[in-house]
C-alpha positions, 0 to 999 in steps of 0.5 A: 499499500502506498500512502501519500499524505496531503496529495497534490496535482503534481502527484498524479501519474502512473503508478506501479508496485515491484515485488522482488526476492533474490530469484525474480522481480515481478511488477504489478499492472500500471495504475493511473491515478488522478488527484481531485483537488478542490481549489475552492468552494462557492454557493449562490443562494437566492431566496424570493418572497415578496412578489409584485403580482403573486402570492408572497412567500415566507420560508425562503427568509429562514431557509436561505439564511440558515443554509448560508451559515451551513455552507460557511461551515463547510468553508464555502464562499457564500453570496445569499440574496433575498427578493430579486428582480428579473434583472438583478437574478441575471446580473447576480448569476453573471457576477457569480460566474466570475467566482468559478473556475477549474477546481471549484465546487459550484452550488446554486440554491434557489427558493421562491416560485418556480414551474417546469416547462417541457422538461425544463425548470424555470425560476420566477423573479419577484417582478415577474407579471402574470401571466408568465412569459418566457422572457419573464423568468430564468432558466435552470438549464441556462444557470447550469451551462454558464456553471459548466462553461467554467469547468468547475470540478462539480455542480450542484443546484438545489431547488426549493420550488414547484415543478408544475407543468405549464404552457406545455403547448408552447415551444421552450426557449432555445439552448443547445443541450448541455454538454456531457462533462459529468459531475452535475447534481441536481436536488429537486424539492418535488418531482415533475408536475407537482408541488413543494410545501412550506410548513409551520415549524415551531416559530418559523415557516420553513420549506420541507425540503430545506428543512431536511436538506439542512439537517443533513448537509453537514455530513460527510459523504457523497453528494448524492448519498446525502441527497438520498438521506434527504429524500428518505427523510422527506419520505417519512413525513407524514404532512406530505405523503402523497403530495410531495417526493424529492427527486435527484439527477446526477451525472456524478462520475467521482465521489465528490463531497461537499465536505471535501477539504480545499487545497490552494497549493498551485492556485493561490493567484486565482484564489486571491482573485476569487476572494476579492470578488466574493469580499465585494459582495460581503463587505461589511462596514467598520465601526463608527464613532458618532460624537455629539456636542452635548458629550454623548458618544454613539457606536454604530455597529454592522452585521450582514444578515444576508449579502444584501441585507444589513443590520445597523446597531446603535449603542450609547457608549458614553452619556453625559452629565446634562442629558437624561433619558437618551434614546436612539433612532436611526434613518437611511438615505436613500430609504430602502423597502424592508422585504420583512415588512409584509410579514407581520406573523413571523415578525418575532421570528425574524427579529430574533435572528436579526438581533444576534450580536445586537441585543444591547443596541439602543437603536436598530435599522435593517437595510434591505434590497442593497443591490438596488443601491446606486450611491453611498448610503447615509445613516443618519443618527437621531439622539433624543435626551432631556436636558438636565437643567432646562428639562426640555426635550431635545433631538439632535442628528449626525449623519455618517456615510457607510459607503456601498455595503455589501453586495452594492459594491458589485453594483449589479445594475451596471452588470445587467446584460439580460441577453446573456441569460436569454433562456428564460422561462414561462410561468411558475406555479409557486412552490407549495405555499402559494401556488400561482393564484390571483391572491395578492401580496397585501392579503394576510395568510391564514395561519395554518401548521401545513400550507398545502399547494393550490387546490385539492383534486375534488375541486378541479371539475368544479372550477373548470365548469365555473371558468369554462368560458374563460381562455386564460393563460394561467396554470390550471392549478389555481383556485383563488378560493381554496388558496384564500383558505389554505394560503401557503403552498410554496414556490 
């Protein structure tokens, strides 16, 4: 037995073994030895939940957040993004391509609305109109093609989305078949023409596929073996029996594992370039001290919740003798929409995980959608206090420029070239909890432990009869009344 510790690429070659004694010498047949070096591991995670024209989702927030941290434990460079438009998804994917090269493990995860058409899967951006058209969505096959073009060591695509068939009478957008390069893995939350579900798991909502994926993702073993365990876990869950069955497709020709260690010897320059590109999307501002004339000193600290969501904490570090009852409020310029504002039913859960590291803060500001930022951001700190001598309640303000934090530095708005991703899709029934229906995002979901996907089979005939005169380009599984009753199927 020949053991080579810390094998590197230069150890590849033809090996033979000889056995000798005083009488003779014998050689074994030659064996070709290939060293599978992992030069880096990179993951892009996208969760879409607040849709302009379709039912909102809840689970992608917690699912993406937890999966991002687990992948970081496996030494993945992670970019995690919430609520992207078609153009922003396109730009993010093209930017993600810059992190990929030979020897890299590439992982792409998506949670949100989706659908399947003629055997191809499509992801639905938050601005996709209704009904969807091919140019409004993102083709999964196109994403895999981009990953393959960089000659990565392994490409993993994990989709927590529905795969309801849609627009089968239309020809899919043109794209050549993927090259047979091998080492590609698809993990689908559900099988063809089926939905994926969200469930209430304790105090939070989670995609049932990602719930079990996150429980297994840190395990050693071949990627496909880990996914097979996830499949078995889903199969034992009584909530989705007969409704959702995970599917795995792969061309894994080598024993690749997400736990494989990274070997950067001989690849340090490429690693440095990727590191610079990755840091652009994850660069958190340094702490800042804000000093007021009255003598109060406030510290601003920052924490990345996602690559496009920043939490600002303001803490009073020094009080002044002439100030009483000090409090802090924060504002940003420009003002960005809070992607969590539509989920009041989950506010306690959201607040609990966003406050990590800022439990003692006197003021908190959540900045979402940083990919939309086109100029430096300013944080306005308002200090409210009572003057000890006059007993007057006063407000004084100071502003701090924090530049372009996190993914804003990548300036995705400058990288948008929709033609680079021409294979985009028609429509997607939302995964389990909100199938595509007519329910608008302003409607409040009915609290339920399990949110089925669209409507029940027994309602199909009734729906067809009531809508027989309507020629609509919507998926057949949409039943408005049923969705209103059982709101949260998934993507």
